C-alpha positions as CSV (number, residue, x, y, z in Angstrom):
1,X,1.1,-2.9,35.1
2,X,0.9,-2.6,31.3
3,X,-0.6,-5.1,29.0
4,X,1.9,-6.4,26.4
5,X,-0.6,-8.3,24.3
6,X,-0.8,-7.2,20.7
7,X,-3.8,-5.1,19.7
8,X,-5.6,-4.4,16.5
9,X,-4.2,-5.9,13.4
10,X,-1.1,-7.2,15.3
11,X,-3.4,-9.5,17.4
12,X,-4.9,-11.1,14.3
13,X,-1.8,-11.8,12.2
14,X,1.1,-13.7,13.8
15,X,4.6,-12.4,13.1
16,X,8.0,-13.7,14.2
17,X,9.4,-12.3,17.3
18,X,12.4,-10.6,15.6
19,X,11.2,-8.8,12.5
20,X,11.7,-5.4,11.1
21,X,8.8,-3.1,10.7
22,X,8.9,-3.6,6.9
23,X,8.8,-7.4,7.3
24,X,5.8,-7.0,9.7
25,X,4.0,-4.7,7.2
26,X,4.6,-7.2,4.3
27,X,3.3,-10.1,6.4
28,X,0.2,-8.1,7.3
29,X,-0.4,-6.9,3.7
30,X,-0.2,-10.4,2.3
31,X,-3.5,-11.1,4.2
32,X,-5.2,-8.0,3.0
33,X,-7.9,-8.6,0.3
34,X,-9.5,-5.1,0.1
35,X,-9.3,-1.7,1.7
36,X,-11.3,1.4,1.6
37,X,-9.2,4.5,1.0
38,X,-10.4,8.1,0.3
39,X,-9.9,9.2,-3.3
40,X,-7.6,12.1,-2.2
41,X,-5.2,9.6,-0.7
42,X,-5.2,7.6,-3.9
43,X,-4.5,10.8,-5.8
44,X,-1.7,11.7,-3.5
45,X,-0.1,8.3,-3.9
46,X,-0.4,8.6,-7.7
47,X,1.3,12.0,-7.6
48,X,4.1,10.6,-5.3
49,X,4.8,7.7,-7.6
50,X,4.6,9.7,-10.9
51,X,8.3,10.9,-10.8
52,X,9.4,7.2,-10.9
53,X,7.6,6.9,-14.3
54,X,10.7,8.6,-15.8
55,X,13.3,6.6,-13.8
56,X,16.3,5.4,-15.9
57,X,16.1,1.9,-14.4
58,X,13.6,-0.2,-16.5
59,X,12.5,-2.3,-13.6
60,X,11.7,0.7,-11.4
61,X,9.9,2.3,-14.3
62,X,7.9,-0.8,-15.0
63,X,6.9,-1.2,-11.4
64,X,6.0,2.5,-11.1
65,X,3.9,2.2,-14.3
66,X,2.0,-0.8,-12.9
67,X,1.3,0.8,-9.5
68,X,0.4,4.2,-11.1
69,X,-2.0,2.4,-13.5
70,X,-3.7,0.6,-10.6
71,X,-4.0,3.9,-8.6
72,X,-5.5,5.8,-11.6
73,X,-7.9,3.0,-12.3
74,X,-9.1,3.0,-8.6
75,X,-9.6,6.8,-8.8
76,X,-11.5,6.5,-12.1
77,X,-13.7,3.7,-10.7
78,X,-14.4,5.6,-7.5
79,X,-15.3,8.9,-9.1
80,X,-18.9,9.1,-10.3
81,X,-19.6,10.6,-13.7
82,X,-16.0,10.9,-14.7
């Protein structure tokens, strides 16, 4: 017999029965106040979003600039003597 009770984060944050994985992630992230992430992960995320800084769509470019700036700031604040 298997246990069908949610575990981990899913047990703490209620979600509707029929949701997509993206809707579940958004619901969970709304409750997130802080997270600890290794600097190399932040650097990888910044590198992955960088091509969108040149996107022809202004809304995409603005969103990419905001996210990229937050990532770079987090990297700068996490790296001592930089």
